[in-house]
C-alpha positions as a Markdown table, in Angstrom:
| # | Residue | x | y | z |
|---|---|---|---|---|
| 1 | Met | -7.6 | -7.2 | -20.2 |
| 2 | Ala | -6.8 | -7.1 | -16.5 |
| 3 | Asn | -9.5 | -7.3 | -13.9 |
| 4 | Ile | -7.6 | -5.4 | -11.3 |
| 5 | Ile | -5.5 | -2.3 | -11.8 |
| 6 | Thr | -3.0 | -0.9 | -9.3 |
| 7 | Phe | -1.2 | 2.5 | -9.8 |
| 8 | Gly | 1.9 | 3.9 | -8.1 |
| 9 | Glu | 5.7 | 4.1 | -8.1 |
| 10 | Leu | 8.0 | 1.1 | -8.5 |
| 11 | Met | 11.3 | 1.8 | -6.8 |
| 12 | Ile | 14.7 | 0.4 | -6.4 |
| 13 | Arg | 15.3 | -1.0 | -2.9 |
| 14 | Leu | 18.9 | -0.9 | -1.7 |
| 15 | Gln | 19.7 | -2.3 | 1.8 |
| 16 | Pro | 22.8 | -3.6 | 3.6 |
| 17 | Tyr | 23.0 | -7.4 | 3.9 |
| 18 | Asn | 21.9 | -9.0 | 7.2 |
| 19 | Tyr | 21.3 | -6.3 | 9.9 |
| 20 | Glu | 24.3 | -4.1 | 9.1 |
| 21 | Arg | 23.9 | -0.3 | 9.4 |
| 22 | Phe | 24.4 | 2.0 | 6.5 |
| 23 | Val | 27.7 | 3.2 | 8.0 |
| 24 | Gln | 29.0 | -0.3 | 8.2 |
| 25 | Ala | 28.0 | -1.6 | 4.8 |
| 26 | Asp | 30.4 | -1.9 | 1.8 |
| 27 | His | 27.8 | -3.4 | -0.5 |
| 28 | Leu | 24.0 | -3.3 | -0.8 |
| 29 | Glu | 21.3 | -5.7 | -1.9 |
| 30 | Phe | 19.4 | -4.6 | -4.9 |
| 31 | Ser | 15.7 | -5.4 | -5.5 |
| 32 | Phe | 12.4 | -3.6 | -6.5 |
| 33 | Gly | 9.3 | -2.7 | -4.6 |
| 34 | Gly | 6.5 | -0.2 | -4.0 |
| 35 | Gly | 3.1 | -0.3 | -2.3 |
| 36 | Glu | 0.8 | -0.8 | -5.2 |
| 37 | Ala | 3.3 | -3.0 | -7.0 |
| 38 | Asn | 3.4 | -5.2 | -3.9 |
| 39 | Val | -0.4 | -5.5 | -4.1 |
| 40 | Ala | -0.4 | -6.4 | -7.8 |
| 41 | Val | 2.1 | -9.2 | -7.1 |
| 42 | Ser | -0.1 | -10.5 | -4.3 |
| 43 | Leu | -3.1 | -10.6 | -6.5 |
| 44 | Ala | -1.2 | -12.3 | -9.3 |
| 45 | Asn | 0.0 | -14.9 | -6.8 |
| 46 | Tyr | -3.6 | -15.6 | -6.0 |
| 47 | Gly | -4.2 | -16.3 | -9.7 |
| 48 | Leu | -6.1 | -13.1 | -10.4 |
| 49 | Asp | -5.6 | -11.0 | -13.5 |
| 50 | Ala | -3.7 | -8.0 | -12.1 |
| 51 | Ala | -2.1 | -5.1 | -14.0 |
| 52 | Tyr | 0.3 | -2.5 | -12.7 |
| 53 | Val | 0.3 | 1.1 | -14.1 |
| 54 | Thr | 3.2 | 3.5 | -13.6 |
| 55 | Lys | 5.8 | 5.4 | -15.6 |
| 56 | Leu | 9.4 | 4.1 | -15.9 |
| 57 | Pro | 12.4 | 5.1 | -18.0 |
| 58 | Ala | 13.0 | 3.2 | -21.2 |
| 59 | His | 16.6 | 2.3 | -20.2 |
| 60 | Ala | 17.9 | -1.0 | -18.8 |
| 61 | Ile | 17.1 | -0.2 | -15.2 |
| 62 | Gly | 13.6 | 0.7 | -16.1 |
| 63 | Gln | 13.3 | -2.6 | -18.0 |
| 64 | Ala | 14.7 | -4.5 | -15.0 |
| 65 | Ala | 11.9 | -2.9 | -12.9 |
| 66 | Val | 9.3 | -4.1 | -15.4 |
| 67 | Asn | 10.8 | -7.6 | -15.5 |
| 68 | Ser | 10.7 | -7.8 | -11.7 |
| 69 | Leu | 6.9 | -7.7 | -12.0 |
| 70 | Arg | 6.5 | -9.9 | -15.1 |
| 71 | Arg | 8.2 | -12.8 | -13.3 |
| 72 | Tyr | 5.3 | -12.9 | -10.9 |
| 73 | Gly | 2.7 | -12.8 | -13.7 |
| 74 | Val | 1.7 | -9.1 | -13.3 |
| 75 | Asp | 0.4 | -7.5 | -16.5 |
| 76 | Thr | 2.9 | -4.7 | -17.4 |
| 77 | Ser | 1.5 | -3.8 | -20.8 |
| 78 | Met | 0.1 | -0.5 | -19.6 |
| 79 | Ile | 3.3 | 0.8 | -18.0 |
| 80 | Val | 4.2 | 4.1 | -19.7 |
| 81 | Arg | 7.9 | 4.4 | -20.7 |
| 82 | Gly | 9.7 | 7.7 | -20.4 |
| 83 | Gly | 11.5 | 10.0 | -18.0 |
| 84 | Asp | 15.1 | 9.6 | -16.7 |
| 85 | Arg | 15.0 | 8.1 | -13.2 |
| 86 | Val | 13.8 | 5.2 | -11.3 |
| 87 | Gly | 13.2 | 6.2 | -7.7 |
| 88 | Ile | 15.3 | 4.7 | -5.0 |
| 89 | Tyr | 14.8 | 3.9 | -1.3 |
| 90 | Phe | 17.5 | 2.9 | 1.1 |
| 91 | Asn | 16.4 | 0.5 | 3.9 |
| 92 | Glu | 18.3 | -0.3 | 7.0 |
| 93 | Lys | 16.5 | -3.1 | 8.9 |
| 94 | Gly | 15.9 | -2.7 | 12.6 |
| 95 | Ala | 16.7 | -5.3 | 15.2 |
| 96 | Ser | 15.8 | -5.6 | 18.9 |
| 97 | Gln | 15.4 | -2.1 | 20.3 |
| 98 | Arg | 17.0 | -0.4 | 17.2 |
| 99 | Gly | 14.3 | 0.7 | 14.7 |
| 100 | Ser | 14.5 | 0.5 | 10.9 |
| 101 | Val | 15.7 | 3.5 | 8.9 |
| 102 | Cys | 14.3 | 4.4 | 5.4 |
| 103 | Ile | 15.9 | 7.1 | 3.2 |
| 104 | Tyr | 14.2 | 8.2 | 0.0 |
| 105 | Asp | 16.0 | 9.3 | -3.2 |
| 106 | Arg | 13.0 | 9.6 | -5.5 |
| 107 | Ala | 13.0 | 13.3 | -6.6 |
| 108 | His | 12.6 | 13.7 | -10.4 |
| 109 | Ser | 11.6 | 10.1 | -10.9 |
| 110 | Ala | 9.7 | 9.3 | -14.0 |
| 111 | Ile | 6.4 | 8.9 | -12.2 |
| 112 | Gln | 6.9 | 12.0 | -10.1 |
| 113 | Glu | 7.3 | 14.0 | -13.3 |
| 114 | Ala | 4.5 | 12.4 | -15.2 |
| 115 | Ser | 1.5 | 14.3 | -16.5 |
| 116 | Ala | -2.2 | 13.3 | -16.8 |
| 117 | Ala | -1.7 | 13.1 | -20.6 |
| 118 | Asp | 0.6 | 10.0 | -20.1 |
| 119 | Phe | -2.3 | 7.8 | -19.1 |
| 120 | Asp | -5.4 | 6.8 | -21.1 |
| 121 | Trp | -7.6 | 5.9 | -18.2 |
| 122 | Asp | -10.6 | 5.1 | -20.3 |
| 123 | Ala | -8.6 | 2.4 | -22.1 |
| 124 | Ile | -6.9 | 1.2 | -18.9 |
| 125 | Phe | -10.3 | 0.7 | -17.1 |
| 126 | Glu | -12.0 | -1.1 | -20.0 |
| 127 | Gly | -13.4 | -4.4 | -18.5 |
| 128 | Val | -11.8 | -3.8 | -15.1 |
| 129 | Asp | -13.4 | -4.7 | -11.8 |
| 130 | Trp | -11.1 | -3.1 | -9.2 |
| 131 | Phe | -8.7 | -0.2 | -8.9 |
| 132 | His | -6.2 | 0.2 | -6.0 |
| 133 | Phe | -3.8 | 3.0 | -5.1 |
| 134 | Thr | -2.3 | 4.4 | -1.9 |
| 135 | Gly | -1.7 | 7.7 | -0.2 |
| 136 | Ile | 2.0 | 7.4 | -1.1 |
| 137 | Thr | 1.3 | 8.1 | -4.8 |
| 138 | Pro | -0.5 | 11.5 | -4.6 |
| 139 | Ala | 2.2 | 12.5 | -2.1 |
| 140 | Leu | 4.7 | 12.6 | -5.0 |
| 141 | Gly | 3.4 | 16.0 | -6.1 |
| 142 | Pro | 0.4 | 18.1 | -7.2 |
| 143 | Asn | 0.6 | 16.7 | -10.7 |
| 144 | Val | 0.3 | 13.2 | -9.4 |
| 145 | Val | -2.6 | 14.2 | -7.2 |
| 146 | Glu | -4.3 | 15.2 | -10.5 |
| 147 | Ile | -3.4 | 12.0 | -12.1 |
| 148 | Cys | -4.9 | 10.0 | -9.2 |
| 149 | Lys | -8.1 | 12.1 | -9.4 |
| 150 | Glu | -8.4 | 11.5 | -13.1 |
| 151 | Ala | -7.9 | 7.8 | -12.5 |
| 152 | Cys | -10.6 | 7.7 | -9.7 |
| 153 | Lys | -13.1 | 9.7 | -11.8 |
| 154 | Thr | -12.7 | 7.5 | -14.8 |
| 155 | Ala | -12.8 | 4.3 | -12.7 |
| 156 | Lys | -16.1 | 5.4 | -11.2 |
| 157 | Ala | -17.4 | 6.2 | -14.7 |
| 158 | His | -16.6 | 2.6 | -15.7 |
| 159 | Gly | -18.3 | 1.2 | -12.5 |
| 160 | Val | -15.0 | 0.0 | -11.0 |
| 161 | Lys | -14.6 | -0.5 | -7.2 |
| 162 | Ile | -11.8 | 1.6 | -5.7 |
| 163 | Ser | -9.7 | 0.8 | -2.7 |
| 164 | Cys | -7.1 | 3.1 | -1.1 |
| 165 | Asp | -4.6 | 2.5 | 1.6 |
| 166 | Leu | -4.0 | 5.9 | 3.3 |
| 167 | Asn | -0.3 | 5.2 | 3.9 |
| 168 | Tyr | 0.7 | 8.6 | 5.2 |
| 169 | Arg | 4.4 | 9.4 | 4.6 |
| 170 | Gly | 5.6 | 12.4 | 6.4 |
| 171 | Lys | 8.8 | 12.5 | 4.4 |
| 172 | Leu | 6.8 | 13.2 | 1.2 |
| 173 | Trp | 4.2 | 15.8 | 2.3 |
| 174 | Thr | 2.8 | 17.6 | 5.3 |
| 175 | Arg | -0.4 | 16.5 | 7.2 |
| 176 | Glu | -2.1 | 19.6 | 5.8 |
| 177 | Gln | -1.2 | 18.7 | 2.2 |
| 178 | Ala | -2.3 | 15.1 | 2.8 |
| 179 | Arg | -5.6 | 16.1 | 4.3 |
| 180 | Glu | -6.5 | 18.4 | 1.4 |
| 181 | Ala | -5.6 | 15.9 | -1.3 |
| 182 | Met | -6.9 | 12.7 | 0.4 |
| 183 | Thr | -10.2 | 14.4 | 1.4 |
| 184 | Asp | -10.8 | 15.1 | -2.3 |
| 185 | Leu | -9.7 | 11.6 | -3.5 |
| 186 | Cys | -11.5 | 9.6 | -0.8 |
| 187 | Gln | -14.9 | 10.8 | -2.1 |
| 188 | Tyr | -14.4 | 8.1 | -4.9 |
| 189 | Val | -13.1 | 5.3 | -2.6 |
| 190 | Asp | -15.3 | 2.3 | -1.7 |
| 191 | Val | -12.8 | 0.4 | 0.6 |
| 192 | Cys | -10.4 | 2.3 | 2.8 |
| 193 | Ile | -7.4 | 0.6 | 4.4 |
| 194 | Ser | -5.6 | 2.3 | 7.2 |
| 195 | Asn | -4.1 | 2.1 | 10.6 |
| 196 | Glu | -4.9 | 4.4 | 13.5 |
| 197 | Glu | -1.7 | 6.4 | 13.0 |
| 198 | Asp | -2.6 | 7.2 | 9.3 |
| 199 | Ala | -6.2 | 8.1 | 10.2 |
| 200 | Lys | -4.9 | 10.5 | 12.8 |
| 201 | Asp | -2.2 | 12.0 | 10.6 |
| 202 | Val | -4.3 | 12.4 | 7.5 |
| 203 | Phe | -7.8 | 13.2 | 8.9 |
| 204 | Gly | -7.3 | 14.0 | 12.6 |
| 205 | Ile | -9.4 | 11.0 | 13.5 |
| 206 | Glu | -8.2 | 9.1 | 16.6 |
| 207 | Ala | -9.5 | 6.5 | 19.0 |
| 208 | Asp | -10.0 | 7.1 | 22.7 |
| 209 | Asn | -8.1 | 5.0 | 25.2 |
| 210 | Thr | -5.5 | 3.7 | 22.7 |
| 211 | Asp | -1.8 | 4.4 | 22.7 |
| 212 | Ile | -0.6 | 3.9 | 19.1 |
| 213 | Tyr | 3.0 | 4.1 | 20.2 |
| 214 | Gly | 2.8 | 2.2 | 23.4 |
| 215 | Gly | 1.6 | -1.1 | 21.9 |
| 216 | Glu | -1.8 | -1.4 | 23.7 |
| 217 | Ile | -4.9 | -2.1 | 21.6 |
| 218 | Asn | -8.5 | -1.0 | 22.5 |
| 219 | His | -11.0 | -2.6 | 20.2 |
| 220 | Glu | -13.8 | -0.1 | 20.9 |
| 221 | Gly | -11.4 | 2.7 | 20.0 |
| 222 | Tyr | -10.7 | 1.1 | 16.6 |
| 223 | Lys | -14.4 | 0.6 | 16.0 |
| 224 | Ser | -14.8 | 4.4 | 16.6 |
| 225 | Val | -12.0 | 5.2 | 14.1 |
| 226 | Ala | -13.6 | 3.0 | 11.4 |
| 227 | Lys | -17.0 | 4.4 | 12.0 |
| 228 | Gln | -15.8 | 8.0 | 11.8 |
| 229 | Leu | -14.0 | 7.3 | 8.5 |
| 230 | Ala | -17.0 | 5.5 | 7.0 |
| 231 | Asp | -19.4 | 8.3 | 8.2 |
| 232 | Arg | -17.2 | 11.0 | 6.8 |
| 233 | Phe | -16.6 | 9.6 | 3.3 |
| 234 | Gly | -19.3 | 7.0 | 2.8 |
| 235 | Phe | -16.9 | 4.1 | 2.5 |
| 236 | Glu | -18.5 | 0.7 | 2.1 |
| 237 | Lys | -15.8 | -0.9 | 4.2 |
| 238 | Val | -13.0 | 0.2 | 6.3 |
| 239 | Ala | -10.1 | -2.2 | 7.1 |
| 240 | Ile | -7.6 | -1.4 | 9.9 |
| 241 | Thr | -4.3 | -3.1 | 10.7 |
| 242 | Leu | -3.5 | -3.4 | 14.4 |
| 243 | Arg | 0.2 | -3.6 | 15.2 |
| 244 | Glu | 1.5 | -3.9 | 18.8 |
| 245 | Ser | 5.3 | -3.4 | 18.7 |
| 246 | Arg | 7.3 | -5.2 | 21.4 |
| 247 | Ser | 10.6 | -4.6 | 19.6 |
| 248 | Ala | 11.7 | -4.0 | 16.0 |
| 249 | Val | 11.4 | -7.8 | 15.3 |
| 250 | Asp | 8.7 | -8.9 | 17.7 |
| 251 | Asn | 5.2 | -7.6 | 17.0 |
| 252 | Asp | 1.6 | -8.7 | 17.7 |
| 253 | Trp | -0.5 | -8.4 | 14.5 |
| 254 | Ser | -4.2 | -8.4 | 13.9 |
| 255 | Thr | -6.7 | -6.7 | 11.7 |
| 256 | Met | -10.2 | -5.4 | 11.6 |
| 257 | Leu | -12.9 | -4.9 | 9.0 |
| 258 | Tyr | -15.9 | -2.6 | 9.4 |
| 259 | Asp | -18.9 | -2.9 | 7.0 |
| 260 | Gly | -20.8 | 0.1 | 8.0 |
| 261 | Thr | -22.7 | -1.8 | 10.7 |
| 262 | Asp | -20.5 | -4.4 | 12.3 |
| 263 | Cys | -16.8 | -4.9 | 13.1 |
| 264 | Phe | -15.0 | -8.1 | 12.5 |
| 265 | Phe | -11.6 | -8.8 | 14.2 |
| 266 | Ser | -9.1 | -11.4 | 13.1 |
| 267 | Lys | -7.1 | -13.6 | 15.4 |
| 268 | Gln | -3.9 | -12.1 | 16.7 |
| 269 | Tyr | -0.5 | -13.3 | 15.4 |
| 270 | His | 2.7 | -13.1 | 17.4 |
| 271 | Leu | 5.4 | -12.2 | 14.8 |
| 272 | His | 9.1 | -12.6 | 14.8 |
| 273 | Ile | 9.8 | -10.4 | 11.8 |
| 274 | Val | 12.2 | -11.2 | 9.0 |
| 275 | Asp | 11.0 | -8.2 | 6.9 |
| 276 | Arg | 8.1 | -6.0 | 7.7 |
| 277 | Ile | 8.1 | -3.9 | 4.5 |
| 278 | Gly | 5.1 | -4.9 | 2.4 |
| 279 | Gly | 3.2 | -6.4 | 5.3 |
| 280 | Gly | 0.4 | -3.9 | 5.0 |
| 281 | Asp | 0.4 | -4.3 | 1.2 |
| 282 | Ser | 0.1 | -8.0 | 1.5 |
| 283 | Phe | -2.9 | -7.4 | 3.8 |
| 284 | Gly | -4.4 | -5.1 | 1.1 |
| 285 | Gly | -3.9 | -7.6 | -1.7 |
| 286 | Ala | -5.3 | -10.5 | 0.3 |
| 287 | Leu | -8.3 | -8.4 | 1.4 |
| 288 | Ile | -9.1 | -7.4 | -2.2 |
| 289 | Tyr | -8.8 | -11.1 | -3.3 |
| 290 | Ala | -11.1 | -12.2 | -0.4 |
| 291 | Leu | -13.7 | -9.6 | -1.2 |
| 292 | Leu | -13.7 | -10.4 | -4.9 |
| 293 | Ser | -13.9 | -14.1 | -4.1 |
| 294 | Gly | -17.1 | -13.6 | -2.2 |
| 295 | Lys | -15.8 | -14.5 | 1.3 |
| 296 | Ser | -17.7 | -13.4 | 4.3 |
| 297 | Asn | -16.5 | -10.4 | 6.2 |
| 298 | Gln | -15.1 | -12.6 | 9.0 |
| 299 | Ala | -13.4 | -15.0 | 6.5 |
| 300 | Ala | -12.0 | -12.0 | 4.5 |
| 301 | Val | -10.4 | -10.4 | 7.5 |
| 302 | Glu | -9.0 | -13.7 | 8.8 |
| 303 | Phe | -7.6 | -14.5 | 5.4 |
| 304 | Ala | -6.0 | -11.1 | 4.9 |
| 305 | Ala | -4.5 | -11.1 | 8.5 |
| 306 | Ala | -3.0 | -14.5 | 7.9 |
| 307 | Ala | -1.5 | -13.5 | 4.5 |
| 308 | Ser | 0.1 | -10.3 | 6.0 |
| 309 | Ala | 1.4 | -12.2 | 9.0 |
| 310 | Leu | 3.1 | -14.7 | 6.6 |
| 311 | Lys | 4.6 | -11.8 | 4.6 |
| 312 | His | 6.5 | -10.7 | 7.7 |
| 313 | Ser | 8.5 | -13.9 | 7.4 |
| 314 | Ile | 9.7 | -13.3 | 3.8 |
| 315 | Glu | 12.5 | -11.1 | 2.6 |
| 316 | Gly | 11.7 | -8.4 | 0.0 |
| 317 | Asp | 8.9 | -6.1 | -0.8 |
| 318 | Phe | 6.7 | -8.4 | -2.8 |
| 319 | Arg | 7.9 | -11.9 | -2.4 |
| 320 | Asn | 4.6 | -12.6 | -0.6 |
| 321 | His | 4.0 | -16.3 | -0.9 |
């Protein structure tokens, strides 16, 4: 049985080759990805026993999605088969001063139309040490909020540690919907992963003297955000990614970990980005691995920052190493 469970939506990723725009492209690159799937692949790449839970159609495209995880050693035995659609996202990579564009086509996907009865969480969490999900998954609909809540309640009953990356997606739900659902779900969470923009969008928590759009970092402000999150929800740890955008392809990247008392900052990396999608997921996977491996807080945040910096140099959602 897997030691780590992640739960979410695995999607088809379609994007123009090179840096073409959608309106220029006459063929698209086909791959798979999704926040929690990316984390599962990271953990499997570190040699841990990681399983991914979702719902996918029983047709050939659903099987291709399953196979995309199996090739990296992720346990897919608990994926529920059923429904009609695999969700799609179209990605147009940014360059220089032109930002990236992401268009979702995920309505009526198998996981979006799933029910709580699809998942036997007691069986899934037998012998498990860690459960990870993101704020993208409950954003799929009220039914998926309930599935996530059942997962969290059952994980707690089995003594499983829970991590959540807030990952607010304004294309999927409103700030008010996110705040209501995530306030309920975060009562079960031990390790919260966020950035300042997510903390502000979901919970209205923001740092003083920090411009999240202007690229300037104020460490004291981030300490304040982490402390406010921990104080509100009782998180054991809060991890925050710090991105300073110079252009679409040139970013400064560092991370922070708060343990309820002290803050630990990683070194800063100067990134020339090949593909930024999955960078935050690579951070989450590396952080989970580091914490499960018994690394110190400083070593954990350094390891996770380095892993996520490396992911920015690699094409694809979950080709992390």
